[in-house]
C-alpha positions as CSV (number, residue, x, y, z in Angstrom):
1,M,84.2,-135.2,-42.5
2,L,85.8,-131.8,-43.2
3,E,84.1,-130.3,-40.2
4,R,85.6,-132.9,-37.9
5,L,89.0,-132.5,-39.6
6,L,88.9,-128.7,-39.0
7,L,88.0,-129.2,-35.3
8,W,90.8,-131.8,-35.1
9,L,93.3,-129.4,-36.6
10,V,92.4,-126.7,-34.1
11,G,93.1,-129.1,-31.3
12,T,96.2,-130.4,-33.0
13,I,97.7,-127.0,-33.7
14,G,96.8,-126.0,-30.2
15,Q,98.8,-129.0,-28.8
16,L,101.7,-129.0,-31.3
17,G,102.0,-125.2,-31.3
18,Y,104.1,-123.4,-33.9
19,P,106.0,-126.5,-35.1
20,G,102.6,-128.0,-36.0
21,I,101.9,-125.0,-38.2
22,V,105.3,-125.4,-39.9
23,A,104.7,-129.1,-40.5
24,L,101.2,-128.8,-41.8
25,M,101.9,-125.9,-44.1
26,A,105.0,-127.8,-45.4
27,I,102.6,-130.7,-46.3
28,E,100.1,-128.2,-47.9
29,S,102.8,-126.7,-50.1
30,S,104.1,-130.0,-51.3
31,V,102.2,-132.2,-53.7
32,I,100.1,-133.7,-50.9
33,P,96.6,-132.2,-51.2
34,L,96.1,-130.7,-47.7
35,P,94.2,-127.4,-48.2
36,S,95.8,-124.4,-46.4
37,E,92.2,-123.3,-45.7
38,L,92.2,-126.1,-43.0
39,V,95.5,-125.0,-41.4
40,M,95.9,-121.2,-41.2
41,P,92.4,-120.2,-40.1
42,P,92.7,-122.4,-37.0
43,A,96.0,-120.6,-36.2
44,G,94.2,-117.2,-36.6
45,Y,91.4,-118.5,-34.4
46,L,93.8,-119.5,-31.7
47,A,95.6,-116.1,-32.0
48,A,92.2,-114.3,-31.6
49,T,91.5,-116.3,-28.4
50,G,95.0,-115.5,-27.0
51,R,96.5,-119.0,-27.3
52,M,99.0,-118.0,-30.1
53,D,101.0,-115.0,-31.2
54,A,99.6,-113.9,-34.6
55,G,103.0,-112.7,-35.9
56,L,104.8,-115.8,-34.9
57,A,102.0,-118.1,-36.3
58,L,102.2,-116.2,-39.6
59,A,106.0,-116.6,-39.8
60,C,105.6,-120.3,-39.2
61,G,103.0,-120.5,-41.9
62,I,105.4,-118.8,-44.4
63,L,108.3,-121.1,-43.2
64,G,106.2,-124.2,-43.7
65,S,105.2,-123.0,-47.2
66,L,108.9,-122.5,-48.1
67,I,109.9,-125.9,-46.9
68,G,107.1,-127.7,-48.8
69,S,107.7,-125.6,-52.0
70,Y,111.4,-126.2,-51.8
71,A,110.8,-130.0,-51.5
72,N,108.9,-129.8,-54.9
73,Y,111.6,-127.6,-56.4
74,W,114.4,-129.9,-55.2
75,V,112.8,-133.0,-56.6
76,A,111.9,-131.4,-59.9
77,S,115.4,-130.0,-60.3
78,R,117.0,-133.4,-59.6
79,V,114.8,-135.9,-61.3
80,G,113.2,-133.8,-64.0
81,R,109.8,-133.7,-65.6
82,W,109.3,-137.3,-66.4
83,V,108.7,-138.4,-62.7
84,F,105.8,-136.0,-62.4
85,V,104.4,-137.0,-65.7
86,R,104.5,-140.7,-64.8
87,Y,103.5,-140.6,-61.1
88,G,101.9,-137.1,-60.7
89,R,98.3,-138.5,-60.9
90,W,98.8,-140.1,-57.5
91,V,99.2,-136.6,-55.9
92,L,96.7,-134.8,-58.2
93,V,99.3,-133.5,-60.7
94,S,98.2,-134.3,-64.2
95,E,100.4,-134.0,-67.2
96,K,98.0,-131.4,-68.6
97,S,98.2,-129.2,-65.5
98,L,102.0,-129.6,-65.3
99,A,102.4,-128.5,-69.0
100,R,100.1,-125.5,-68.3
101,S,102.2,-124.5,-65.3
102,E,105.4,-124.9,-67.3
103,R,104.2,-122.7,-70.2
104,F,103.1,-120.0,-67.8
105,F,106.4,-120.2,-66.0
106,E,108.5,-120.0,-69.1
107,R,106.8,-116.8,-70.3
108,H,106.6,-115.0,-67.0
109,G,109.2,-116.4,-64.6
110,P,109.3,-115.1,-61.1
111,I,105.9,-113.3,-61.1
112,A,104.3,-116.6,-61.9
113,V,105.6,-118.0,-58.6
114,F,104.2,-115.0,-56.7
115,I,100.8,-115.0,-58.4
116,A,100.4,-118.8,-58.3
117,R,100.9,-118.8,-54.5
118,L,97.7,-116.9,-54.1
119,F,95.4,-119.5,-55.7
120,P,94.5,-123.1,-55.0
121,V,96.1,-126.0,-57.0
122,A,98.6,-123.6,-58.8
123,R,100.0,-122.9,-55.3
124,H,101.9,-126.1,-55.1
125,L,102.2,-126.9,-58.8
126,I,104.3,-123.8,-59.6
127,S,107.3,-125.1,-57.7
128,I,107.7,-127.9,-60.1
129,P,108.4,-125.9,-63.3
130,A,110.5,-123.6,-61.2
131,G,112.6,-126.5,-60.2
132,I,112.8,-128.0,-63.7
133,A,113.9,-124.6,-65.0
134,R,116.4,-124.3,-62.1
135,M,115.2,-120.8,-61.1
136,T,117.6,-119.0,-58.9
137,L,116.9,-120.1,-55.3
138,G,117.1,-116.5,-54.0
139,R,114.4,-115.3,-56.3
140,F,112.4,-118.5,-55.8
141,F,112.4,-118.0,-52.0
142,V,111.6,-114.2,-52.2
143,Y,108.6,-114.6,-54.5
144,T,107.3,-117.7,-52.8
145,S,107.6,-116.0,-49.4
146,A,105.7,-112.9,-50.7
147,G,102.8,-114.9,-52.2
148,A,102.6,-117.4,-49.4
149,G,102.8,-114.5,-46.8
150,I,99.8,-112.7,-48.3
151,W,97.7,-115.9,-48.5
152,C,98.6,-117.1,-45.0
153,A,97.8,-113.6,-43.7
154,I,94.3,-113.7,-45.4
155,L,93.5,-117.1,-44.0
156,M,94.7,-116.2,-40.5
157,A,92.6,-113.0,-40.7
158,I,89.5,-115.2,-41.4
159,G,90.2,-117.3,-38.4
160,W,90.9,-114.2,-36.3
161,V,87.5,-112.6,-37.3
162,I,85.6,-115.8,-36.6
163,G,87.3,-116.0,-33.2
164,K,86.7,-112.4,-32.3
165,E,83.1,-112.7,-33.2
166,G,82.8,-115.6,-30.7
167,K,81.6,-118.0,-33.4
168,S,82.7,-121.6,-33.8
169,L,85.3,-122.3,-36.4
170,S,83.2,-124.2,-39.0
171,R,84.0,-125.4,-42.5
172,D,81.2,-123.4,-44.0
173,L,82.3,-120.2,-42.4
174,V,86.0,-120.7,-43.4
175,Y,85.1,-121.5,-47.0
176,A,82.6,-118.7,-47.3
177,Y,85.2,-116.2,-46.2
178,S,87.9,-117.9,-48.3
179,H,85.8,-117.6,-51.5
180,R,85.2,-113.9,-50.7
181,A,88.9,-113.4,-50.3
182,V,89.6,-115.0,-53.7
183,I,87.0,-112.9,-55.4
184,I,88.7,-109.8,-53.9
185,L,92.1,-111.1,-55.0
186,I,91.1,-111.6,-58.6
187,P,90.8,-107.9,-59.6
188,A,93.8,-107.0,-57.5
189,V,95.9,-109.7,-59.3
190,A,94.4,-108.6,-62.6
191,V,95.7,-105.0,-62.0
192,L,99.1,-106.5,-61.1
193,V,99.2,-108.6,-64.2
194,V,98.2,-105.7,-66.5
195,G,100.9,-103.6,-64.9
196,Y,103.4,-106.3,-65.3
197,G,102.4,-106.9,-68.9
198,I,102.9,-103.2,-69.8
199,W,106.3,-103.2,-68.1
200,H,107.3,-106.5,-69.7
201,R,106.3,-105.3,-73.2
202,R,108.2,-102.0,-72.8
203,R,111.2,-103.9,-71.6
204,T,111.1,-106.3,-74.5
205,R,110.7,-103.4,-77.0
206,A,113.6,-101.6,-75.4
207,S,115.8,-104.7,-75.5
208,A,114.9,-105.2,-79.2
209,T,115.7,-101.6,-80.0
210,L,119.1,-101.8,-78.3
211,K,119.9,-105.0,-80.3
212,R,118.9,-103.3,-83.6
213,E,121.0,-100.3,-82.8
214,G,123.9,-102.5,-81.9
215,R,123.7,-104.3,-85.2
216,G,123.3,-101.0,-87.0
217,G,126.3,-99.6,-85.3
């Protein structure tokens, strides 16, 4: 079934063009479970075969991600947590996963948005606690764009490589490459998290020192 869906998406994106990428990635970044692994590799494949511009396709992927993420953010900021707790199970958002996202967001803020955009499931969930916390829209868009841009570029590169090698775009190939990408991303993100943790700890200590000195003065 996924194989047929992937081939259908190649044809659909080819027919709808760049607006199709925007629409499909907006759906992917909302609470509707459409994997980005089924959207951006076909765009990369079409770019490799000369039927799309890679830069424009990537920009459309990022734009679609922003639209879908903002939809989650807007709903969460307007109606609050209870709607997702009550109805989230219908779109694969459990109360447990929502609470986990909220705790992570409360501790680490903007970097949580960036990192979450690089991994499945967390990718669309992170917009909900961001909306509930009413994160500044400018920061939300910047960190969402950065994370989504990296992931979309990776997925497009997968489709590009498959296209340049003259192979058919199959589910097995896409997921094999995607899993390798995630494995490579994990240590890179780990280094980023460690660096952020060191910076955050130093900043917290410096802030505490300033407060003590202020009280002492």
